[in-house]
N, C-alpha and C positions, 0 to 999 in steps of 0.2 A: 750936186748931180742926183737926181732920183735915180734909185737902183731896185729893180723889181725883180727879184732872184727866185727862179724855180730850183729847189735844192733836191737833186736825186743822186748824192754822192754816196749814200749808203752801199756798203758793201755785204757785210756779214748779215746784216737784218732783211736786205733786199734779197739775198740768197736764199736765207733761211725761212723767213716767213711768207715770202711771196710764192717762193718755188718750191719750199720744203727740201731745199738741199743742204745736207750736212756735209761740212768739209770742202775738199776740193771738188769742183763740178766735173762732169765729163766735158769732151769738146760739145757735144749736142746740147747740153745743159748750158753751158757756158754760151753757145750762140743764141739761145732763147733769152737768156737775161740780158744779153748785149741788145737783141732786139726790143727787148720792153723798155730799155734806156732810150733807144732812138724813138719809140713810139712818144714817150715824153717830150722829147725834143722836138719832134713834130707838132705837139701840140702847142708848144710854145712859138714855133714858127706860123701857126694857123692862127694865133692869137695876134700876133704881129700882122699879118697879112689882111686881117678882118678890120684893122685900123683900131681894134680895141686896147691894143699894147702899142706904145711906141718903141720902135726898134732901139733906138738910143737909151731908152729907158729900161730895157729888156735884158735880163742875162740869166745865165744857168750856173750850177755848181754840180761838177759831175767828175766822177773818179777816173782814173785811167784805167784800173783793172776790168771793168766791163764796160766803160764808156769812152774808150780811145777815139772810136769813130765819131761819137757825139762832139769831143773836143776839137777834132779835125773840120767838122761841119760847122761848129759855131763859129770858128777862125774865117772859114770861106764865108759864112753868112753874116760877117760882121756885127755878131751878137755877142756882147762881154760874156766872159766865162771866168770862173774860179776853179781850181784845181787843188783838192785836199792833199796835205803830205802827212798827215797822222795815219797810224796804224789804226785800222777799224777794228770796233769790238773791244778796245782796251781801257778800262778805266784810267789809267795813267797815259798822259800825253808820250807818244813814242813815234820817232819818224817811221812812216811806212816803208821806206826803203833804207833805212840805217844813214849811213854816212854819205849814200849815194842818191839821196833825195835831190841834191842840186841837177844832177843830170836829168831828171826827169822833168824839173821846172824848166830847164833849157830846151826839153823835148818839145815841149808844148806851147810854152812862152805864153801863160796864161795872163789875163788883166790882173788877177789876184790869186795869191798864194794863201790858201786857207788851213787854218787850224782848228780843232776842236778840243776844248781845254775844260776838264771837269774841275772846278776850282773852289773849293769850301775853306775859307781862311782858318777853319780848325784844323785842318788836315795840313799841319806844318811841314811834317817830314816829306810828304808826297808832294807839296806845293814847291819846296826847295829843289827837289828834283826835276821838276817839270820846269821852272823857271831857267835852269841850266840850258836845257835844250831850245827852249823859246829865244834866250839871249843868243844863242848859236844862230837861230833860224833869223833873227832882227838882224844880226850883224853880216850875214850872208845877203839878206836881200838890201840892206843899206849899201853894201859893195857891188850890187849888182842892179840896182834901180827897180827894184822888186815892190809891190804893195801886198801888205798884211791884212786878210780878213780874218778876224778873231771871233771864233763863236765861242762864248763862255756860258758853261751851265754851271748852276750851284745847286749839287743836290744835297739833300740833308743828312747830315750823319745820324747815326741811331738814337743818339741822345737829343738831338734835335727834333727828330721825328717823333720821339716819345714826348718831349715838352709841348710842341706845336700840333701835331697829328695834320688833319687836313687844313689848319690855318697856316701851315708854314708858308705857302706862297705870299698870303697877305701881311702875316705878323713878322717874320723873320727874314724872308729871302731879300727884300730890298735892300736892308742894312747890310746884310752880308755881301751882296753885288757890289755896293759902294766900296768896302773895304776891299774885297777882292780886287777890285778896279784899280784901287790905289796902291795895292801892292805888286800889281802886274806892271803898272806903268812905272813905279819906283824902281823896279828891277831893270828898268831900261827897255821894255817892250813896248813899241809904239804904233798900234795899228792905224791903218788907214781908214779901215772900217771895222766897227764893233758891231757883231750879231748877237745879240741878247734877248733874253726871255721877257715876254711882255709882262707889264704889272696891270693892276686892276683900277688904278684913279690916276688923273690927271697931275695931280700934286706928286703922288709917288713917281711917276714917269718923268716930271721934270727935274725930280731930285737925283734920281739913278740915272738917266740917260744926260742929264746936265753934268752930272760927276764924270762920266765917260768923257764927254767932249772937253771938259776942264783938264783932265789928267793927260789927255794927248791932243792938245791944240793941233787944230787942223784935220782932226777925224770926223768921222760921221758914223751914224747909229742907223742899222736896220734891225728890224724885230724879226725874232724866228719863231716858227709855229708849234714845236715841239709836240706835232702829232695830235694836237688838241681838236675837237670839232670845229667845223666852220665858223659857226657860231661865235665860238670862243675866240678863236683867232681874229676874226674881224672885230671884235671888241678891244684887243689888243691893239691891233692894226690901228683902229680909227683913235685910241686913246695917244698911241705913240705919235700920229700925224700931227698932232696939236703942239707937238715940243720941237721949237726951233733947233735944226741940226738933226733931228732924225728924218732920213731920205728914202724909206722905203722898207722892204720886208726881204726875208728868205723863206719861204714856205715850201715844204715838200710833200711829206707823207697824208696831210691834211687834202692835198690835192690830188696826189696821184695814186693813193693806197687802194680807194675802193674800187675805182675805174679798172685798174690793172689787174687788181683780184678777179674782178668779173670776166676780163679778157682772157686771162689764163685759164679761167675754170670753164671755158668756151660759151658763157653766156652773154657776151657781147663782142662785136666786130672790132677790129683795129679801128675802123673809122670813127664807130662809134666811142671806142675810148678816147681817141685823139679829139673828138669834139667836147666829151665829159671833161677832160683835163684842160682844155684850152678856155673852155667856158667858166669853170672855177676859177683857174688863174685870172682871167680877166675880171671877174666879180671882185676878188680881193684886189685887184689894181684899182677898180672903182671905188671901191671902199675907202681906200689911203685917199685918193683924189677929192672924194666928197667931204672927208674930214679934214683935209688940209683947206679946203676953201672956206668951211664954216669957222 
C-alpha cells in the first residue's frame, strides 16, 4: 500500500526555528504553534479534496505536544497518521513520556507508532542502549497489535566526516545503512515501515532498500526528506520509486518550512500558505507516481 506522509512531528526545532521560542512556550505561543500545525493538516486535506492525492494514500506524522488537535482531526477524516514516541531534540533515542509511553499511544490509537533513531554502527555503546529501549517498544507493539514506523538516520562520526567530508553520503553512508539495518533487525526489532534516507543511484537504492526489506520480511520502505531542497528530495523519491517494496515517502520541512515562515512573518495569508504547502506535497506525490510508471 502506497504511503505519502507529510511529516510535521518536529517539536524542539519547530518551536525554536520557526517561532524563535526557547524553552517552554507561553500559552499564547503554544496556541500559535498548534495553529501552524493545523495549517499544515489543512494543506493535506486540500490536496486530498483537489483530487491530487488519494485519501487512502495520504498520511500525516504529527506529535501530541503541539498536534493533538491534528491527530483527532486525522482520525475523524480517516487519514492515516503516525505518532512519534521519541523525545524530541535528543541524540539518543529515549521515550518522550518514559515508561508512560503506552498510555499516550492508547489515547490516540495511531495507525503507526514512530521512532526516530540515529544509528551509526561505529557508536557501539550508544546503540546498545538504544536497542534495549527499541526491543521494549517492539515487544509492547507485538502484544498490542501496533505497527512500528522506524525512521533511521546515520549521522557521520567525527572520524568518518574527516575521512569522507562531503562525499560521506555517497561513499560511506549506504554501507553503514545496511550494517545498521542488519544490527537493528538482529536485535529483534521488526518495523512495518522503514523511513530511510534517500540515496543517489538506482543500484545503491536497490542494495540499501532491498536489505531493509530482506531483514524485516513483510516490511516496506518510504524515503525521508531530511530537510533537503525540493529538487534533491524529488531526485531521491524518483530513484527510490524504481525499487520494488518502496511504497512512498515521508517529507516535512522541505514542504512546509518556507511557507510557514512567510505566514509567521506576516508575508503570506493562511489561505496562501495552505495552497503552497498543498501544491508542493502534491508535486512530490506526482513525482513518485511518474517514476513508478517508468
